C-alpha positions, -999 to +999 in steps of 0.1 A: +033-423+242+056-436+269+090-448+260+124-455+274+149-428+278+178-450+267+163-481+250+144-484+218+107-493+219+101-527+204+077-529+175+052-550+194+050-525+223+050-490+209+033-475+239+055-483+268+091-491+275+111-489+307+148-479+309+171-491+337+164-458+354+126-463+349+122-429+331+087-424+315+083-403+284+050-391+271+041-375+238+017-347+244-004-327+219-016-291+225+014-282+247+024-251+227+038-226+252+059-224+284+027-218+303+013-251+291+046-269+301+045-253+336+009-264+342+017-300+333+048-300+354+029-286+384+001-311+381+022-342+375+047-334+402+019-337+428+014-374+419+026-401+442+060-415+432+070-386+410+105-373+418+110-349+389+090-339+358+102-320+328+078-308+300+095-297+268+075-276+244+097-279+213+099-317+216+063-321+226+072-344+254+069-349+291+096-368+310+088-382+345+115-395+368+103-415+397+112-408+433+111-442+450+083-462+435+073-459+398+043-437+393+013-451+375+014-445+337-024-441+338-023-416+366+002-394+348-018-396+315-051-387+334-034-358+351-023-344+317-057-351+302-075-332+329-055-301+319-070-304+284-040-320+267-039-352+247-014-380+253-007-396+219+009-429+209+037-435+184+011-452+162-010-420+160+021-401+149+029-428+123-007-427+110-005-390+105+028-393+087+013-419+064-018-400+055-038-377+076-010-353+085-011-324+110-044-305+113-045-270+098-046-241+122-083-235+118-090-271+127-073-268+161-090-257+194-070-225+194-079-218+158-116-223+165-114-199+195-098-172+173-125-176+147-153-176+173-139-146+191-133-127+159-168-133+147-183-123+180-162-091+182-172-082+147-209-088+154-206-067+186-191-038+167-218-040+141-246-041+167-231-011+185-232+009+153-266-003+142-283-003+176-266+021+200-293+015+225-278-019+232-248-002+247-220-024+260-240-056+261-229-070+227-193-066+239-201-083+273-216-112+254-185-115+231-162-113+262-181-140+281-184-164+252-147-160+244-137-164+280-154-198+284-124-220+272-100-196+290-119-199+323-121-237+318-083-239+313-077-217+344-099-239+365-082-271+354-048-255+363-061-244+396-073-279+404-038-291+394-023-267+420-011-240+396-025-206+406-005-181+386-013-191+350-018-168+321-054-181+317-062-172+354-047-137+349-066-132+316-098-142+333-093-117+362-083-090+338-113-095+314-139-098+343-123-068+359-126-048+327-163-057+325-168-045+361-151-011+355-173-006+323-145-014+298-165-041+280-153-032+245-117-034+255-123-067+274-137-082+241-107-070+221-083-083+248-099-118+247-096-118+209-060-107+209-051-133+235-067-160+214-047-148+183-015-147+204-020-183+217-027-195+181+005-178+168+025-194+197+011-228+187+019-223+150+055-213+158+060-242+182+046-267+157+071-253+131+100-259+155+087-294+163+084-303+126+120-294+120+129-326+140+100-347+130+108-341+093+138-363+097+115-393+100+101-385+066+135-394+051+126-431+056+101-444+031+069-458+045+070-489+023+098-514+015+101-540-013+105-573+006+122-603-010+107-635+002+107-670-015+118-654-047+089-630-048+089-592-043+061-576-024+055-542-008+053-541+030+054-514+056+090-504+065+079-505+101+074-543+099+109-552+087+128-574+110+166-582+112+174-609+087+148-598+062+160-591+026+148-560+007+153-548-028+163-511-034+160-497-069+180-468-083+165-435-071+148-451-040+155-443-004+167-472+017+139-483+041+162-497+067+197-500+082+213-530+066+242-547+049+246-551+011+242-588+000+241-582-038+251-553-060+273-523-059+262-486-061+269-451-050+247-438-022+238-402-012+243-402+026+237-365+031+205-371+051+227-389+077+260-372+075+255-340+057+282-352+032+272-341-003+297-364-021+281-398-029+297-428-012+306-459-031+291-491-016+297-528-024+288-562-010+294-564+027+292-526+033+268-512+059+240-489+046+216-466+064+179-459+063+170-426+045+200-426+022+194-426-016+205-453-040+219-435-070+232-463-091+223-500-095+197-523-079+208-535-044+197-564-022+201-555+014+198-576+046+180-557+074+202-553+105+179-532+127+142-527+133+127-494+121+125-482+157+162-486+160+176-475+127+201-446+124+175-419+117+152-430+145+182-429+169+193-395+157+157-382+162+156-398+197+190-384+206+180-348+195+147-350+214+165-362+245+190-334+241+162-309+239+149-323+272+183-317+289+179-281+299+209-258+295+222-240+327+209-207+313+174-222+308+173-235+343+182-201+357+155-185+336+130-211+349+139-202+385+136-165+377+102-170+360+090-189+391+093-157+411+086-132+384+049-138+379+039-136+417+061-104+419+043-087+390+009-097+405+020-081+438+030-050+419-004-050+402-022-051+436-001-021+448-008-002+416-046-008+421-046+003+458-018+028+465-024+056+439-060+062+449-051+063+486-019+084+482-023+105+451-061+106+448-061+088+414-096+075+404-102+039+415-114+029+380-081+042+365-059+025+390-078-008+387-075-005+349-038-001+351-035-030+375-055-052+352-033-043+323-002-052+344-017-087+350-017-092+312+020-088+309+028-108+341+032-141+321+069-148+315+062-169+284+085-150+261+114-152+286+109-189+293+107-199+256+136-177+246+163-203+254+147-237+246+134-225+213+169-214+202+186-245+215+160-268+198+165-250+165+203-252+169+202-290+177+179-296+147+201-277+123+231-296+136+214-329+132+206-322+095+243-314+090+255-345+108+265-326+139+250-342+170+250-323+203+237-340+234+219-312+252+219-275+259+246-278+286+270-293+260+260-266+235+269-239+260+303-255+267+311-259+230+306-222+225+332-214+252+360-237+241+395-223+239+415-254+230+406-284+208+428-315+214+427-339+185+437-376+182+460-383+152+450-416+137+416-415+121+410-379+131+438-358+116+449-386+093+430-408+069+429-437+094+439-461+067+477-466+071+496-488+046+527-508+052+558-491+037+587-511+051+593-547+064+628-552+078+640-585+090+665-584+119+669-621+130+641-634+107+632-631+070+610-603+058+583-628+050+584-644+084+582-610+101+551-602+081+536-636+086+540-636+124+530-600+128+498-605+108+489-636+128+491-616+160+470-587+146+445-609+127+416-602+151+424-565+159+404-536+145+433-511+150+441-493+117+478-503+119+468-539+126+444-539+097+472-525+074+496-553+084+469-580+079+460-566+045+496-566+034+499-603+043+467-610+023+480-592-007+512-613-005+491-645-002+509-654+030+493-682+051+490-672+087+498-696+116+475-702+145+480-680+176+473-691+211+464-668+240+464-637+218+459-606+239+463-568+239+491-552+259+472-521+271+486-491+254+517-510+242+508-536+215+497-572+212+511-605+224+505-642+218+521-677+214+529-692+180+541-728+186+565-727+216+574-690+211+558-661+229+557-632+205+551-595+210+544-567+185+550-535+203+561-499+199+598-490+201+590-470+233+579-502+251+614-518+245+634-486+247+663-503+267+666-530+240+666-504+213+693-484+230+715-515+234+711-524+197+726-494+179+718-507+144+682-514+153+679-479+169+693-462+138+668-480+115+639-470+138+651-434+140+654-431+102+619-445+096+602-423+123+620-392+110+603-398+076+569-397+093+563-435+096+551-454+126+572-484+136+564-516+154+589-541+167+583-579+165+600-598+194+604-634+203+608-631+240+635-604+242+650-611+208+640-587+180+628-605+149+622-575+127+605-541+121+573-531+103+568-494+093+534-479+083+524-445+072+491-427+075+486-396+054+469-365+067+433-360+057+428-337+027+405-314+048+427-314+079+446-282+070+414-263+061+396-275+092+425-265+116+427-231+098+390-226+105+396-233+142+424-208+142+403-181+126+377-187+154+404-180+180+408-217+190+441-235+195+444-269+179+466-295+196+475-330+185+476-358+211+490-391+200+505-423+212+528-424+182+565-416+185+576-379+187+594-380+154+564-393+134+541-370+153+564-340+146+564-348+108+526-348+107+522-318+130+547-298+110+528-304+077+495-293+094+510-264+114+497-277+148+511-282+183+518-318+190+523-340+221+534-375+213+542-408+230+511-406+251+492-435+266+454-431+270+458-421+307+485-396+297+461-378+274+436-375+302+462-363+326+475-337+302+440-323+296+435-321+334+468-301+337+456-277+311+423-272+328+440-266+362+464-240+346+435-220+331+440-230+295+405-244+292+377-250+285+391-280+265+374-300+238+387-335+229+382-350+195+387-388+191+372-420+180+351-425+211+367-458+220+404-457+224+403-422+238+376-428+264+396-414+294+405-382+275+370-377+262+357-380+297+383-357+312+377-329+286+350-302+291+334-315+259+342-349+243+336-350+205+334-384+188+348-386+153+361-414+132+345-442+153+317-450+129+280-442+131+272-465+160+300-452+182+293-416+172+257-418+183+264-435+217+296-419+230+310-385+240+290-352+244+289-345+207+295-364+175+305-357+139+287-381+116+303-364+086+337-375+098+356-344+086+379-321+105+360-291+092+330-304+111+347-294+144+347-257+134+311-261+121+300-276+154+316-248+175+303-221+150+268-234+153+270-234+191+282-198+192+255-187+168+229-205+190+242-188+222+241-154+205+205-161+195+197-170+231+212-138+244+192-118+218+160-135+227+165-129+265+173-092+258+141-089+236+119-107+262+132-087+291+132-054+271+096-058+261+085-066+296+104-037+312+091-012+287+055-021+290+056-026+327+067+010+331+043+024+305+014+005+319+021+016+355+020+052+343-011+047+322+006+053+289-005+020+274-037+001+279-049-035+282-049-044+245-014-031+240-003-052+271-017-083+254+000-075+222+033-069+240+031-102+258+021-125+230+040-104+204+072-109+224+067-147+226+061-150+189+090-127+181+116-147+202+103-179+187+106-166+151+141-153+159+150-187+172+137-203+140+163-183+120+188-209+132+170-234+110+184-214+080+219-211+096+246-210+069+278-229+077+312-216+067+321-232+034+358-228+040+356-251+071+350-282+049 
């Protein structure tokens, strides 16, 4: 399949979609190891118009970035097909999900090769025992037959411009073994190679299914309401504006908005939050969540290809394709590693007989064994396998990380800067005080609510809600506008009104002693104050209070136990910020405009206090999120969390920050372990093979065994256990 890197494929064109950057993405079957990925990258990179190509084993995808002109989709597909791989469409994937499923291991080409090689090897052993006169010929036959698909793959890679492939080295080693009269060992090596390739494929498929399983959360069918009738339709055919019925116990087939009914929903598939959420008419709901209570009627707001689960899957797959710095380094190392080992093998074959008088057959045997451990598959897969597992585990917990590079940075953070409103606090402030100065309390509330009527800021919503509860009729406002970082303004009748923070009119507050004392008293009690002005004349004050989240203290304590420093950055006044910070035991910086937060983060980075992570809503904190080493979106809603910052917390809890960093650190530890295992295996068996201690079949076991071992070690992250005290 080819799809956009940034846009969602439309239902009527599942095969192809172009992003503004014209990035092509292909779904590829049969790409189970780093060697497969390298062969595809080499072949596709030689096509006209290709600037960069990245094949990702765990995602099962190939991404092509054009150079100048867009490469032909057909040409890329044919180049991949010539190597023996299959380009599949999204429809094929959907059909398997609906019925056929993934083929069993014995139904795959690699599975059939294992069975054929095993049978031939068994027959060869039996013939040798029953008919010794046949000598080595049964093993020669077993080797040749088993080599056929391997030689074919080597030839396809050679035509694509890739000389140093594991199939080519295996072919040379097996044929060489036949030449030096080691036919039995050649047959065993071919069989073990086939087993190793199969195990790699099984392990890779398991890693891939950990992401694909998310799509199974969305039911295949939906109950469509149309003309008073209910009928079952495919969930993929739902369009925005359709109305569906969701019964108790059913999973929602779409993203939508409740039109009728009220119920509690299990949103753990999306956010990882185990506590059901109460939903009523007008609330947004998401595909894959479970209706626990009453019957709901839901209006579809997004196509299946653009619902929340589809976007999470797409984001995680794109994150897998974004290679971490350590993965790029290993790829560069592997590029030189294989030719270097081949060079060493040539020296091992030639030098000992000429210098030390070693038998040519023995030196050639050792060289052939070296060829079998020249493939860097275990080393190359060590990093992407761990990162893919980490990203998948995070996605199931509602922790989204946009790529391996972000994951590496998360694990190295020293300071986490957090916004106050909606992050450390509930984000639902309530009006506590209305104080008229030169106008009545009701007039102050009426005019302030009129100015804030169209704002989505939490304080604005609190003021409007208070006016609604008091049944106050709001006047019309002309030319309403935001005063960047300060408040709002607009005209009511002939008066130009402003609703701003005391800091904005500090000179006026200093001149009016009574006004200043009232503001100080309110702020000292932890309340946020806004001043309503008619021109330069204060009409009154409105105070609101936003309580800290219940989980804020535990979440910050978890960060502290991990050796991280939590800091609160807020535009609120110092006295209110101090009251909140003191209750949470956190350092605070108050009275900051959005650009001040970005500047402060830059100063910390310059002074060596970083790396810095910034947690905010993803909208108001855009400059600070961009300035930080890692920007983490929280409290901005699902849409914003999916599209902004470097990482996002769908669970919307402070404890999720510690979980995010803890998972990143665990993933990095896993990567280091995998690299050590891969290099350790290679180093040990390179030495033992050079000195004739281990033979060819041990070399094959070492190579494929190391690859399977690091993959299985990476899969342990799929069972990662989060710290229960963080949330």
